[in-house]
C-alpha positions, 0 to 999 in steps of 0.5 A: 469444531476442529476448523474453528480451533484451527483458525483460533490457533492461527490467530494466536500464532499470527503476525500482526499488521495494519494496512495503511493504503490509498485504495483505488478500486475495484481490483488494481494494485491497492486492492489486490495488495490487501488480498495478499494479506487477507489470503495469508494464513497466520496474518492478523490484520488489525485494521485498514487505514485509508488516505487520499493518494491514488484517489480521494479518501472517502471513495477509497474507504468505500472500495475497501469496505466493499472488498471486505464484504465481497470476500467475507472479512467484514470483521476487519475495521476500516479507519479514515485518515488524511484527506490532503497532504501536510503541506503540498496542495494541488494548486501549488503543484500546478504552479510548480509545474509551470517552472519545472515541468509536468508530473505525469501521475498525480493520483487523485489530482490526475486529469484522467480521474473521474471528477467528483467532490472530495467527500463524494462517493459515486456509484461503485462498479462492484456495488456500494458497501452497506458496512460503515467506516469506524468512528476512530481516525487512522492516526489514533488507531495506529497509535492505539494498536502499537501500544496494545501490541508493543513491538509486534505490529508491522505497519504496511504503508503502500500509499502516501505517508501522511497517516503515519506521519500524523501518528508520529507527530501525535506520539513520539514513541509510535515508531519505536513501539512498532515491529517494523515499517514496510513501505511501497515507495521510492525510486533509485535508478530503475532500468526502464524506458517507462516515460514516468521514470526514464527522465526522473529516476528518483521520482515516485508518487507515494513519497512525492505526494506528501514529501514532508510526511515522507521525511518525517517517517524516514527520520523516526526510530523504527526497529526495521524499515523495508522499502519496495522501490520502483526499481524492483516493482517494474520487474513485475506485471499482472499479465493476461495469462495470470488473469486467465488463470485466476478466472479459472479459480473458484475463490472469492479472491481470484474471482474478484481480481479476474472480474474487476481487472480492466487493464492487465499488464500493470506493475504489481507495486503493492502486491510485491511489497505485501508478498515480500513481507510474507516471503522475503525469499522473493527478493534476490537483491537489496541495498542497505542504505539511509533514505530520505525525501527532498524537501527543497521546493525546487525541481527535486521536491519529493525525490528519493535521496539515499546515502551509504555510510561513506557519504551520509550527512549529519542527519538522524536517519535509520538504515532501510532494506531497499529492495532492488530485484525479485525472483519473478517466476517465484513471485508469480507462482506465490501470488496465484497460489495465495489467491487460489486458497480459501480466505482465512476467517471468511464469513458470508463472502458476497463475491459469488453474487456479483453479476458475470461479465 
């Protein structure tokens, strides 16, 4: 009785959030960021809305449903969202590349992604889910939740902005009814020799994939916008040492990451955005600037644009807290501790039944 009361109390005192995510899996930054929220006490995840980005939507939905089964949180609803960007198409983008140059990473359109139909769900390495996606679509779920809990719901957007833009288009009060918007996206001036950014410092996939949606989102009247950029994300890595630590921790979350991580060393893009919402003290430097995305169909299409009060044009934009640096040792410790804890509210997690590698 006491543990049940404790969890109910946690839910009463919790912060409300909707996870809007492209969800390639298993493991990887998309799925691991969901675990950051799922492992955190005092966080009430109202639902997970999924859209095409890093991969195709329907396969991503399946990875999300399966993650919830493996950690025992099948009570959280999953909604399918946008399959394609509002305007940009794959064929048009390939034609654009003939004039302006290759884009190294294109998410679901990337040549290295497994080839299958847009609505096809192949056999998943973690096992295909038995639970089902909600009948409600992502945009209407987002709108319904901010009306149900006005000024209390954080929208966490760690994929392209299409679902959020659709909600704004359907309900002009959607953004102002939310508590805040947290974005993983955008790039200003990353200090790196990573070939994806060294010659294109304002290019970042999440905002680039659907520039029109990104611009709609930044022009909406949010009470607060926080943006985790490439600049700060590249200060993080899921190291081999971290994966080894997780292997020795007997919780479904830690075992999921350890079991399915095939490429240690990747940046902790979305995990950082999620963790910094839980503990803003992880961020050591930020800029408070106006942010938008270029809709010029030339070489800058989809690039991040920022202005200060001194040079901002006459556009209706909200200032955003743009994260630039992180306390990396503190973040590492925070992440490992979070994955070491029991999953709040879990029921019948299936991770223990997964075959050993």
